[in-house]
PDB file of N, H, CA, C and O in Angstrom:
ATOM      1  N   MET A   1      29.354  14.129 -18.141  1.00  0.00           N
ATOM      2  CA  MET A   1      29.769  12.740 -18.214  1.00  0.00           C
ATOM      3  C   MET A   1      29.276  11.932 -17.015  1.00  0.00           C
ATOM      4  O   MET A   1      29.041  10.730 -17.144  1.00  0.00           O
ATOM      5  N   GLN A   2      29.118  12.553 -15.872  1.00  0.00           N
ATOM      6  H   GLN A   2      29.309  13.529 -15.767  1.00  0.00           H
ATOM      7  CA  GLN A   2      28.681  11.817 -14.691  1.00  0.00           C
ATOM      8  C   GLN A   2      27.277  11.248 -14.875  1.00  0.00           C
ATOM      9  O   GLN A   2      26.980  10.147 -14.411  1.00  0.00           O
ATOM     10  N   PHE A   3      26.424  11.997 -15.548  1.00  0.00           N
ATOM     11  H   PHE A   3      26.665  12.891 -15.925  1.00  0.00           H
ATOM     12  CA  PHE A   3      25.056  11.536 -15.754  1.00  0.00           C
ATOM     13  C   PHE A   3      25.026  10.272 -16.607  1.00  0.00           C
ATOM     14  O   PHE A   3      24.279   9.339 -16.311  1.00  0.00           O
ATOM     15  N   ILE A   4      25.819  10.239 -17.644  1.00  0.00           N
ATOM     16  H   ILE A   4      26.426  10.996 -17.885  1.00  0.00           H
ATOM     17  CA  ILE A   4      25.872   9.069 -18.527  1.00  0.00           C
ATOM     18  C   ILE A   4      26.398   7.856 -17.765  1.00  0.00           C
ATOM     19  O   ILE A   4      25.888   6.749 -17.937  1.00  0.00           O
ATOM     20  N   GLU A   5      27.405   8.055 -16.931  1.00  0.00           N
ATOM     21  H   GLU A   5      27.819   8.955 -16.791  1.00  0.00           H
ATOM     22  CA  GLU A   5      27.926   6.954 -16.109  1.00  0.00           C
ATOM     23  C   GLU A   5      26.856   6.460 -15.142  1.00  0.00           C
ATOM     24  O   GLU A   5      26.710   5.257 -14.924  1.00  0.00           O
ATOM     25  N   TYR A   6      26.120   7.385 -14.573  1.00  0.00           N
ATOM     26  H   TYR A   6      26.238   8.362 -14.750  1.00  0.00           H
ATOM     27  CA  TYR A   6      25.045   7.024 -13.648  1.00  0.00           C
ATOM     28  C   TYR A   6      24.000   6.154 -14.352  1.00  0.00           C
ATOM     29  O   TYR A   6      23.554   5.148 -13.801  1.00  0.00           O
ATOM     30  N   ILE A   7      23.616   6.538 -15.554  1.00  0.00           N
ATOM     31  H   ILE A   7      23.979   7.355 -16.002  1.00  0.00           H
ATOM     32  CA  ILE A   7      22.631   5.768 -16.323  1.00  0.00           C
ATOM     33  C   ILE A   7      23.168   4.372 -16.636  1.00  0.00           C
ATOM     34  O   ILE A   7      22.438   3.388 -16.515  1.00  0.00           O
ATOM     35  N   LYS A   8      24.415   4.280 -17.031  1.00  0.00           N
ATOM     36  H   LYS A   8      25.008   5.079 -17.130  1.00  0.00           H
ATOM     37  CA  LYS A   8      25.015   2.974 -17.340  1.00  0.00           C
ATOM     38  C   LYS A   8      25.059   2.086 -16.099  1.00  0.00           C
ATOM     39  O   LYS A   8      24.734   0.901 -16.164  1.00  0.00           O
ATOM     40  N   GLU A   9      25.463   2.665 -14.971  1.00  0.00           N
ATOM     41  H   GLU A   9      25.727   3.628 -14.918  1.00  0.00           H
ATOM     42  CA  GLU A   9      25.521   1.887 -13.733  1.00  0.00           C
ATOM     43  C   GLU A   9      24.124   1.463 -13.293  1.00  0.00           C
ATOM     44  O   GLU A   9      23.935   0.344 -12.814  1.00  0.00           O
ATOM     45  N   SER A  10      23.156   2.345 -13.452  1.00  0.00           N
ATOM     46  H   SER A  10      23.310   3.254 -13.841  1.00  0.00           H
ATOM     47  CA  SER A  10      21.776   2.009 -13.090  1.00  0.00           C
ATOM     48  C   SER A  10      21.256   0.859 -13.938  1.00  0.00           C
ATOM     49  O   SER A  10      20.599  -0.049 -13.429  1.00  0.00           O
ATOM     50  N   LYS A  11      21.548   0.899 -15.219  1.00  0.00           N
ATOM     51  H   LYS A  11      22.082   1.637 -15.633  1.00  0.00           H
ATOM     52  CA  LYS A  11      21.123  -0.178 -16.115  1.00  0.00           C
ATOM     53  C   LYS A  11      21.773  -1.497 -15.701  1.00  0.00           C
ATOM     54  O   LYS A  11      21.128  -2.544 -15.733  1.00  0.00           O
ATOM     55  N   GLY A  12      23.043  -1.448 -15.313  1.00  0.00           N
ATOM     56  H   GLY A  12      23.567  -0.597 -15.287  1.00  0.00           H
ATOM     57  CA  GLY A  12      23.735  -2.645 -14.851  1.00  0.00           C
ATOM     58  C   GLY A  12      23.140  -3.192 -13.564  1.00  0.00           C
ATOM     59  O   GLY A  12      23.029  -4.406 -13.391  1.00  0.00           O
ATOM     60  N   GLU A  13      22.755  -2.295 -12.657  1.00  0.00           N
ATOM     61  H   GLU A  13      22.845  -1.308 -12.797  1.00  0.00           H
ATOM     62  CA  GLU A  13      22.151  -2.736 -11.398  1.00  0.00           C
ATOM     63  C   GLU A  13      20.784  -3.373 -11.631  1.00  0.00           C
ATOM     64  O   GLU A  13      20.419  -4.329 -10.947  1.00  0.00           O
ATOM     65  N   LEU A  14      20.032  -2.850 -12.587  1.00  0.00           N
ATOM     66  H   LEU A  14      20.329  -2.074 -13.143  1.00  0.00           H
ATOM     67  CA  LEU A  14      18.718  -3.422 -12.882  1.00  0.00           C
ATOM     68  C   LEU A  14      18.820  -4.855 -13.375  1.00  0.00           C
ATOM     69  O   LEU A  14      17.875  -5.629 -13.224  1.00  0.00           O
ATOM     70  N   ALA A  15      19.940  -5.214 -13.955  1.00  0.00           N
ATOM     71  H   ALA A  15      20.708  -4.585 -14.077  1.00  0.00           H
ATOM     72  CA  ALA A  15      20.142  -6.594 -14.408  1.00  0.00           C
ATOM     73  C   ALA A  15      20.286  -7.543 -13.218  1.00  0.00           C
ATOM     74  O   ALA A  15      20.036  -8.741 -13.349  1.00  0.00           O
ATOM     75  N   HIS A  16      20.688  -7.015 -12.059  1.00  0.00           N
ATOM     76  H   HIS A  16      20.891  -6.042 -11.952  1.00  0.00           H
ATOM     77  CA  HIS A  16      20.883  -7.838 -10.865  1.00  0.00           C
ATOM     78  C   HIS A  16      19.610  -7.983 -10.027  1.00  0.00           C
ATOM     79  O   HIS A  16      19.568  -8.774  -9.085  1.00  0.00           O
ATOM     80  N   VAL A  17      18.586  -7.225 -10.369  1.00  0.00           N
ATOM     81  H   VAL A  17      18.619  -6.581 -11.134  1.00  0.00           H
ATOM     82  CA  VAL A  17      17.351  -7.246  -9.590  1.00  0.00           C
ATOM     83  C   VAL A  17      16.630  -8.569  -9.803  1.00  0.00           C
ATOM     84  O   VAL A  17      16.544  -9.072 -10.923  1.00  0.00           O
ATOM     85  N   SER A  18      16.117  -9.119  -8.722  1.00  0.00           N
ATOM     86  H   SER A  18      16.186  -8.710  -7.812  1.00  0.00           H
ATOM     87  CA  SER A  18      15.319 -10.341  -8.799  1.00  0.00           C
ATOM     88  C   SER A  18      13.849  -9.930  -8.945  1.00  0.00           C
ATOM     89  O   SER A  18      13.176  -9.653  -7.953  1.00  0.00           O
ATOM     90  N   TRP A  19      13.361  -9.894 -10.178  1.00  0.00           N
ATOM     91  H   TRP A  19      13.908 -10.120 -10.984  1.00  0.00           H
ATOM     92  CA  TRP A  19      12.010  -9.441 -10.446  1.00  0.00           C
ATOM     93  C   TRP A  19      11.008 -10.547 -10.118  1.00  0.00           C
ATOM     94  O   TRP A  19      11.302 -11.722 -10.337  1.00  0.00           O
ATOM     95  N   PRO A  20       9.828 -10.193  -9.595  1.00  0.00           N
ATOM     96  CA  PRO A  20       8.820 -11.218  -9.300  1.00  0.00           C
ATOM     97  C   PRO A  20       8.223 -11.777 -10.591  1.00  0.00           C
ATOM     98  O   PRO A  20       8.217 -11.126 -11.636  1.00  0.00           O
ATOM     99  N   THR A  21       7.728 -12.993 -10.478  1.00  0.00           N
ATOM    100  H   THR A  21       7.732 -13.521  -9.629  1.00  0.00           H
ATOM    101  CA  THR A  21       7.032 -13.577 -11.624  1.00  0.00           C
ATOM    102  C   THR A  21       5.668 -12.905 -11.770  1.00  0.00           C
ATOM    103  O   THR A  21       5.229 -12.168 -10.887  1.00  0.00           O
ATOM    104  N   ARG A  22       5.014 -13.166 -12.881  1.00  0.00           N
ATOM    105  H   ARG A  22       5.370 -13.765 -13.598  1.00  0.00           H
ATOM    106  CA  ARG A  22       3.683 -12.575 -13.100  1.00  0.00           C
ATOM    107  C   ARG A  22       2.712 -13.016 -12.005  1.00  0.00           C
ATOM    108  O   ARG A  22       1.943 -12.206 -11.488  1.00  0.00           O
ATOM    109  N   ASN A  23       2.753 -14.308 -11.653  1.00  0.00           N
ATOM    110  H   ASN A  23       3.379 -14.966 -12.073  1.00  0.00           H
ATOM    111  CA  ASN A  23       1.851 -14.825 -10.620  1.00  0.00           C
ATOM    112  C   ASN A  23       2.139 -14.195  -9.259  1.00  0.00           C
ATOM    113  O   ASN A  23       1.212 -13.893  -8.509  1.00  0.00           O
ATOM    114  N   GLN A  24       3.405 -13.998  -8.940  1.00  0.00           N
ATOM    115  H   GLN A  24       4.159 -14.244  -9.550  1.00  0.00           H
ATOM    116  CA  GLN A  24       3.753 -13.346  -7.678  1.00  0.00           C
ATOM    117  C   GLN A  24       3.257 -11.904  -7.657  1.00  0.00           C
ATOM    118  O   GLN A  24       2.713 -11.445  -6.652  1.00  0.00           O
ATOM    119  N   ALA A  25       3.441 -11.199  -8.752  1.00  0.00           N
ATOM    120  H   ALA A  25       3.883 -11.571  -9.568  1.00  0.00           H
ATOM    121  CA  ALA A  25       2.996  -9.804  -8.824  1.00  0.00           C
ATOM    122  C   ALA A  25       1.482  -9.709  -8.657  1.00  0.00           C
ATOM    123  O   ALA A  25       0.986  -8.822  -7.963  1.00  0.00           O
ATOM    124  N   ILE A  26       0.753 -10.617  -9.288  1.00  0.00           N
ATOM    125  H   ILE A  26       1.156 -11.338  -9.852  1.00  0.00           H
ATOM    126  CA  ILE A  26      -0.705 -10.626  -9.161  1.00  0.00           C
ATOM    127  C   ILE A  26      -1.105 -10.946  -7.726  1.00  0.00           C
ATOM    128  O   ILE A  26      -1.988 -10.293  -7.170  1.00  0.00           O
ATOM    129  N   ALA A  27      -0.462 -11.944  -7.120  1.00  0.00           N
ATOM    130  H   ALA A  27       0.255 -12.474  -7.571  1.00  0.00           H
ATOM    131  CA  ALA A  27      -0.791 -12.330  -5.747  1.00  0.00           C
ATOM    132  C   ALA A  27      -0.516 -11.187  -4.770  1.00  0.00           C
ATOM    133  O   ALA A  27      -1.334 -10.913  -3.892  1.00  0.00           O
ATOM    134  N   PHE A  28       0.617 -10.527  -4.914  1.00  0.00           N
ATOM    135  H   PHE A  28       1.282 -10.749  -5.628  1.00  0.00           H
ATOM    136  CA  PHE A  28       0.950  -9.420  -4.017  1.00  0.00           C
ATOM    137  C   PHE A  28       0.007  -8.235  -4.228  1.00  0.00           C
ATOM    138  O   PHE A  28      -0.359  -7.553  -3.271  1.00  0.00           O
ATOM    139  N   THR A  29      -0.381  -7.993  -5.466  1.00  0.00           N
ATOM    140  H   THR A  29      -0.083  -8.547  -6.244  1.00  0.00           H
ATOM    141  CA  THR A  29      -1.319  -6.906  -5.748  1.00  0.00           C
ATOM    142  C   THR A  29      -2.669  -7.188  -5.106  1.00  0.00           C
ATOM    143  O   THR A  29      -3.264  -6.301  -4.493  1.00  0.00           O
ATOM    144  N   LEU A  30      -3.153  -8.417  -5.243  1.00  0.00           N
ATOM    145  H   LEU A  30      -2.669  -9.137  -5.740  1.00  0.00           H
ATOM    146  CA  LEU A  30      -4.421  -8.787  -4.613  1.00  0.00           C
ATOM    147  C   LEU A  30      -4.331  -8.693  -3.095  1.00  0.00           C
ATOM    148  O   LEU A  30      -5.280  -8.260  -2.443  1.00  0.00           O
ATOM    149  N   LEU A  31      -3.204  -9.093  -2.534  1.00  0.00           N
ATOM    150  H   LEU A  31      -2.433  -9.445  -3.064  1.00  0.00           H
ATOM    151  CA  LEU A  31      -3.015  -8.994  -1.092  1.00  0.00           C
ATOM    152  C   LEU A  31      -3.098  -7.545  -0.625  1.00  0.00           C
ATOM    153  O   LEU A  31      -3.740  -7.252   0.384  1.00  0.00           O
ATOM    154  N   VAL A  32      -2.460  -6.650  -1.346  1.00  0.00           N
ATOM    155  H   VAL A  32      -1.938  -6.888  -2.165  1.00  0.00           H
ATOM    156  CA  VAL A  32      -2.495  -5.227  -0.989  1.00  0.00           C
ATOM    157  C   VAL A  32      -3.917  -4.686  -1.092  1.00  0.00           C
ATOM    158  O   VAL A  32      -4.351  -3.926  -0.226  1.00  0.00           O
ATOM    159  N   ILE A  33      -4.642  -5.065  -2.131  1.00  0.00           N
ATOM    160  H   ILE A  33      -4.290  -5.682  -2.835  1.00  0.00           H
ATOM    161  CA  ILE A  33      -6.024  -4.598  -2.293  1.00  0.00           C
ATOM    162  C   ILE A  33      -6.897  -5.110  -1.153  1.00  0.00           C
ATOM    163  O   ILE A  33      -7.668  -4.347  -0.570  1.00  0.00           O
ATOM    164  N   ILE A  34      -6.781  -6.395  -0.834  1.00  0.00           N
ATOM    165  H   ILE A  34      -6.155  -7.015  -1.308  1.00  0.00           H
ATOM    166  CA  ILE A  34      -7.592  -6.988   0.232  1.00  0.00           C
ATOM    167  C   ILE A  34      -7.275  -6.343   1.578  1.00  0.00           C
ATOM    168  O   ILE A  34      -8.188  -6.007   2.332  1.00  0.00           O
ATOM    169  N   LEU A  35      -5.999  -6.167   1.885  1.00  0.00           N
ATOM    170  H   LEU A  35      -5.257  -6.439   1.272  1.00  0.00           H
ATOM    171  CA  LEU A  35      -5.628  -5.540   3.155  1.00  0.00           C
ATOM    172  C   LEU A  35      -6.070  -4.081   3.214  1.00  0.00           C
ATOM    173  O   LEU A  35      -6.445  -3.595   4.281  1.00  0.00           O
ATOM    174  N   SER A  36      -6.032  -3.386   2.100  1.00  0.00           N
ATOM    175  H   SER A  36      -5.728  -3.780   1.233  1.00  0.00           H
ATOM    176  CA  SER A  36      -6.485  -1.990   2.067  1.00  0.00           C
ATOM    177  C   SER A  36      -7.985  -1.899   2.331  1.00  0.00           C
ATOM    178  O   SER A  36      -8.433  -1.047   3.098  1.00  0.00           O
ATOM    179  N   VAL A  37      -8.754  -2.770   1.701  1.00  0.00           N
ATOM    180  H   VAL A  37      -8.391  -3.463   1.078  1.00  0.00           H
ATOM    181  CA  VAL A  37     -10.202  -2.775   1.911  1.00  0.00           C
ATOM    182  C   VAL A  37     -10.522  -3.153   3.353  1.00  0.00           C
ATOM    183  O   VAL A  37     -11.371  -2.520   3.981  1.00  0.00           O
ATOM    184  N   ALA A  38      -9.856  -4.176   3.887  1.00  0.00           N
ATOM    185  H   ALA A  38      -9.167  -4.690   3.377  1.00  0.00           H
ATOM    186  CA  ALA A  38     -10.101  -4.603   5.263  1.00  0.00           C
ATOM    187  C   ALA A  38      -9.761  -3.485   6.248  1.00  0.00           C
ATOM    188  O   ALA A  38     -10.509  -3.248   7.197  1.00  0.00           O
ATOM    189  N   THR A  39      -8.656  -2.809   6.034  1.00  0.00           N
ATOM    190  H   THR A  39      -8.048  -3.002   5.263  1.00  0.00           H
ATOM    191  CA  THR A  39      -8.259  -1.718   6.918  1.00  0.00           C
ATOM    192  C   THR A  39      -9.253  -0.567   6.850  1.00  0.00           C
ATOM    193  O   THR A  39      -9.599   0.015   7.877  1.00  0.00           O
ATOM    194  N   SER A  40      -9.711  -0.237   5.653  1.00  0.00           N
ATOM    195  H   SER A  40      -9.429  -0.710   4.819  1.00  0.00           H
ATOM    196  CA  SER A  40     -10.669   0.864   5.525  1.00  0.00           C
ATOM    197  C   SER A  40     -12.003   0.511   6.182  1.00  0.00           C
ATOM    198  O   SER A  40     -12.632   1.373   6.795  1.00  0.00           O
ATOM    199  N   LEU A  41     -12.439  -0.735   6.062  1.00  0.00           N
ATOM    200  H   LEU A  41     -11.928  -1.435   5.564  1.00  0.00           H
ATOM    201  CA  LEU A  41     -13.675  -1.159   6.732  1.00  0.00           C
ATOM    202  C   LEU A  41     -13.523  -1.118   8.248  1.00  0.00           C
ATOM    203  O   LEU A  41     -14.432  -0.683   8.954  1.00  0.00           O
ATOM    204  N   TYR A  42     -12.388  -1.566   8.744  1.00  0.00           N
ATOM    205  H   TYR A  42     -11.649  -1.920   8.170  1.00  0.00           H
ATOM    206  CA  TYR A  42     -12.100  -1.558  10.181  1.00  0.00           C
ATOM    207  C   TYR A  42     -12.106  -0.129  10.717  1.00  0.00           C
ATOM    208  O   TYR A  42     -12.757   0.161  11.722  1.00  0.00           O
ATOM    209  N   LEU A  43     -11.389   0.749  10.053  1.00  0.00           N
ATOM    210  H   LEU A  43     -10.861   0.513   9.237  1.00  0.00           H
ATOM    211  CA  LEU A  43     -11.327   2.141  10.503  1.00  0.00           C
ATOM    212  C   LEU A  43     -12.674   2.837  10.343  1.00  0.00           C
ATOM    213  O   LEU A  43     -13.057   3.645  11.189  1.00  0.00           O
ATOM    214  N   GLY A  44     -13.390   2.533   9.279  1.00  0.00           N
ATOM    215  H   GLY A  44     -13.080   1.876   8.592  1.00  0.00           H
ATOM    216  CA  GLY A  44     -14.715   3.111   9.079  1.00  0.00           C
ATOM    217  C   GLY A  44     -15.693   2.682  10.154  1.00  0.00           C
ATOM    218  O   GLY A  44     -16.507   3.484  10.611  1.00  0.00           O
ATOM    219  N   ALA A  45     -15.619   1.415  10.563  1.00  0.00           N
ATOM    220  H   ALA A  45     -14.957   0.764  10.191  1.00  0.00           H
ATOM    221  CA  ALA A  45     -16.497   0.921  11.627  1.00  0.00           C
ATOM    222  C   ALA A  45     -16.210   1.634  12.942  1.00  0.00           C
ATOM    223  O   ALA A  45     -17.141   2.036  13.640  1.00  0.00           O
ATOM    224  N   PHE A  46     -14.943   1.797  13.288  1.00  0.00           N
ATOM    225  H   PHE A  46     -14.187   1.470  12.721  1.00  0.00           H
ATOM    226  CA  PHE A  46     -14.604   2.507  14.518  1.00  0.00           C
ATOM    227  C   PHE A  46     -14.982   3.979  14.435  1.00  0.00           C
ATOM    228  O   PHE A  46     -15.408   4.561  15.433  1.00  0.00           O
ATOM    229  N   ASP A  47     -14.834   4.584  13.275  1.00  0.00           N
ATOM    230  H   ASP A  47     -14.488   4.111  12.465  1.00  0.00           H
ATOM    231  CA  ASP A  47     -15.229   5.979  13.104  1.00  0.00           C
ATOM    232  C   ASP A  47     -16.726   6.134  13.334  1.00  0.00           C
ATOM    233  O   ASP A  47     -17.161   7.059  14.021  1.00  0.00           O
ATOM    234  N   THR A  48     -17.510   5.232  12.762  1.00  0.00           N
ATOM    235  H   THR A  48     -17.157   4.481  12.204  1.00  0.00           H
ATOM    236  CA  THR A  48     -18.957   5.272  12.948  1.00  0.00           C
ATOM    237  C   THR A  48     -19.320   5.047  14.409  1.00  0.00           C
ATOM    238  O   THR A  48     -20.180   5.742  14.950  1.00  0.00           O
ATOM    239  N   LEU A  49     -18.674   4.087  15.046  1.00  0.00           N
ATOM    240  H   LEU A  49     -17.975   3.523  14.606  1.00  0.00           H
ATOM    241  CA  LEU A  49     -18.928   3.798  16.456  1.00  0.00           C
ATOM    242  C   LEU A  49     -18.618   5.007  17.329  1.00  0.00           C
ATOM    243  O   LEU A  49     -19.443   5.405  18.151  1.00  0.00           O
ATOM    244  N   PHE A  50     -17.450   5.589  17.160  1.00  0.00           N
ATOM    245  H   PHE A  50     -16.780   5.266  16.492  1.00  0.00           H
ATOM    246  CA  PHE A  50     -17.065   6.729  17.987  1.00  0.00           C
ATOM    247  C   PHE A  50     -17.929   7.950  17.692  1.00  0.00           C
ATOM    248  O   PHE A  50     -18.246   8.710  18.607  1.00  0.00           O
ATOM    249  N   THR A  51     -18.308   8.152  16.456  1.00  0.00           N
ATOM    250  H   THR A  51     -18.050   7.535  15.712  1.00  0.00           H
ATOM    251  CA  THR A  51     -19.187   9.272  16.114  1.00  0.00           C
ATOM    252  C   THR A  51     -20.537   9.111  16.794  1.00  0.00           C
ATOM    253  O   THR A  51     -21.083  10.071  17.336  1.00  0.00           O
ATOM    254  N   THR A  52     -21.072   7.901  16.767  1.00  0.00           N
ATOM    255  H   THR A  52     -20.628   7.120  16.327  1.00  0.00           H
ATOM    256  CA  THR A  52     -22.348   7.626  17.418  1.00  0.00           C
ATOM    257  C   THR A  52     -22.239   7.823  18.923  1.00  0.00           C
ATOM    258  O   THR A  52     -23.115   8.435  19.535  1.00  0.00           O
ATOM    259  N   LEU A  53     -21.177   7.313  19.520  1.00  0.00           N
ATOM    260  H   LEU A  53     -20.465   6.816  19.024  1.00  0.00           H
ATOM    261  CA  LEU A  53     -20.996   7.476  20.965  1.00  0.00           C
ATOM    262  C   LEU A  53     -20.875   8.943  21.354  1.00  0.00           C
ATOM    263  O   LEU A  53     -21.481   9.376  22.335  1.00  0.00           O
ATOM    264  N   ILE A  54     -20.117   9.694  20.614  1.00  0.00           N
ATOM    265  H   ILE A  54     -19.625   9.343  19.818  1.00  0.00           H
ATOM    266  CA  ILE A  54     -19.939  11.112  20.931  1.00  0.00           C
ATOM    267  C   ILE A  54     -21.253  11.866  20.767  1.00  0.00           C
ATOM    268  O   ILE A  54     -21.583  12.715  21.594  1.00  0.00           O
ATOM    269  N   LYS A  55     -22.001  11.571  19.719  1.00  0.00           N
ATOM    270  H   LYS A  55     -21.732  10.881  19.047  1.00  0.00           H
ATOM    271  CA  LYS A  55     -23.286  12.241  19.516  1.00  0.00           C
ATOM    272  C   LYS A  55     -24.271  11.905  20.634  1.00  0.00           C
ATOM    273  O   LYS A  55     -25.005  12.779  21.094  1.00  0.00           O
ATOM    274  N   ASN A  56     -24.292  10.650  21.072  1.00  0.00           N
ATOM    275  H   ASN A  56     -23.695   9.940  20.698  1.00  0.00           H
ATOM    276  CA  ASN A  56     -25.259  10.221  22.079  1.00  0.00           C
ATOM    277  C   ASN A  56     -24.893  10.649  23.490  1.00  0.00           C
ATOM    278  O   ASN A  56     -25.787  10.940  24.285  1.00  0.00           O
ATOM    279  N   PHE A  57     -23.619  10.697  23.828  1.00  0.00           N
ATOM    280  H   PHE A  57     -22.893  10.461  23.182  1.00  0.00           H
ATOM    281  CA  PHE A  57     -23.234  10.959  25.205  1.00  0.00           C
ATOM    282  C   PHE A  57     -22.741  12.376  25.462  1.00  0.00           C
ATOM    283  O   PHE A  57     -22.858  12.868  26.585  1.00  0.00           O
ATOM    284  N   PHE A  58     -22.204  13.033  24.469  1.00  0.00           N
ATOM    285  H   PHE A  58     -22.109  12.633  23.557  1.00  0.00           H
ATOM    286  CA  PHE A  58     -21.613  14.347  24.709  1.00  0.00           C
ATOM    287  C   PHE A  58     -22.393  15.493  24.074  1.00  0.00           C
ATOM    288  O   PHE A  58     -22.292  16.634  24.526  1.00  0.00           O
ATOM    289  N   VAL A  59     -23.149  15.210  23.059  1.00  0.00           N
ATOM    290  H   VAL A  59     -23.231  14.284  22.691  1.00  0.00           H
ATOM    291  CA  VAL A  59     -23.879  16.271  22.372  1.00  0.00           C
ATOM    292  C   VAL A  59     -25.368  16.050  22.611  1.00  0.00           C
ATOM    293  O   VAL A  59     -26.064  15.467  21.780  1.00  0.00           O
ATOM    294  N   ARG A  60     -25.837  16.517  23.744  1.00  0.00           N
ATOM    295  H   ARG A  60     -25.272  16.990  24.419  1.00  0.00           H
ATOM    296  CA  ARG A  60     -27.264  16.378  24.075  1.00  0.00           C
ATOM    297  C   ARG A  60     -27.871  17.717  24.302  1.00  0.00           C
ATOM    298  O   ARG A  60     -29.064  17.813  24.592  1.00  0.00           O
TER     299      ARG A  60
END
């Protein structure tokens, strides 16, 4: 019986959730994609820089 009560309460709580609009969901998704790409480019650039520096100065 506890499981059924849990499901009923969960369904009731979902009615109280403030869901984003379609436009908000699209905007937030695009923001996450853009920030992910920017972060990967930033980290990739530093990885390339440090790899080059280590190869040139420490591995001779």
